[in-house]
N, C-alpha and C positions, 0 to 999 in steps of 0.2 A: 235631925236624923231623917225626918221624912223627906226633906229636900234632897239630901244625899242619896236616899233610896230612889227617889224619882229620877235624879240625875243618872244614877247607875242604870236604871231601867231604860231610859232614853238612849244612853250610850249603847246598851245591849241591843236595842231595836236597830240602831244605825249599823252596828256591826253585823247583826243578823241579815239586814238587807244587803250589806256588802258581801257577806258569806253567800247569800242567794245569788248574787252576781257571779261569784266564783263558781258556784255549782251550775247555775243555769246559763251563765254567760250573758252578755248584754242582749243578745237576741232573745234569750229566754225571759229576761226581765221585761223586754219590750212586749212580748206576747202576754206577759202577766200584767201589762198596763203601765210599766215603768219605762219612760222614754228618756231621751237626752235632756229633757227638762228636769229641773230640780224637783225633788220630793221633800216636803216638810212634814215631819212627824211631831205633833205638839202634845206635850204631857198635859195633865189635868191643870197644872198651874201655868202661868204665862211663860215660864222658862224652866228648864232648858229645852232646846229644840234639837232634833236630829235632822240635819240637812243631807240629802243624798242626791247625787247627780251621776249620770252615765253618758259617755260619748265614745263612739268607736268600740274598742276592746277594753276600755278603762272605766272604772267607777270610783267615786269617792264618797265618803260618809264622814260627817263631823258632828260632834256634840257641841252645841253653842248655848251659852247662857249670856244674854245681853249681846255684847260684842266680844265676848271672850270665848275662844275656841279651846275646849278642854281635851278633846281627842280629834285627830284628823287621820283617817284611814283611807287607804287606796288599794285597789285590786286591779289586776289586768290579766288578760289571756294572750299568750304569745301566738301569733299567726304562723310563725316559723321559728327555727332555732335562732336565738338571739341572747346576747348578754345585755342586761338593762338595769336601770335604777330609776326610782321615782324622783320626780322634781316637783316641789311645792312652790306655787307662784302666788305673789301678792300683787295685784294690779299689773300683771305681765312680767314682773321681775322675780327671778328665782330667789327664794329666801331659805330653802333647805333642800337637802337631797338625802335619799336613803342609801343604804349600802347596796352594792351591786350583786346581781344574781344572774346566772345563766340558765336559760329555759329551752326545752325542746318544744316543737310545735304542739300547741294545745295545752301546755302546762300553765298553771296559775302562779302569779306572784302577788304577795301582799306586803304592805308596809304600814306601820302605825307611827305617827308622831304624837307622843303624849305631851299634853300641856303646851301647845304652841303659843298660847297667850292672847292678849288683847289686840284687836284691830279696830280702826275707826269705822263708824257706820258707813255703809256704802262700799266697803272694800270688796273687790272681786278676788275670790280665792279659787285657784285651779290646781289640778294635778295632771301630770303627764309622765309617761314612762318612755325613756329614750328608745327609739327604734320601733315603737308600737303606736298604732293609730289611736287617737282619742285624747281629748283634753277637757274633761268635765269641769264645770265651774259652779260655785255658789256665791251669792252676794250676801254679805253680813249686814 
């Protein structure tokens, strides 16, 4: 039960950081000290981890236990009117896509992939939104 509670808390932290990206935008996160480099939030035990990365107008956050990703969330801000969808990448290959959404300039979009599963150690996982700058990545 404690492990599940810690896992939920870490997933919440990752999604809170992602929500902060939505509210502050990536520029706001940068001024708060979060850059395009990955951020790792470690719980009291060795796992799970919350991995967060931002690039351009896009951020991603994932809950990771070992090499298993239990939640993979992404958020973006539209620089202009655009219809877009999230693309999830494993080592440069698209492995999943979100549903499409149309945004006005300045609007936010969010997508969550629940339980994406196991990835080999060293796998580079990235997210991009079509027509919007930024492709943040984390390495498992």
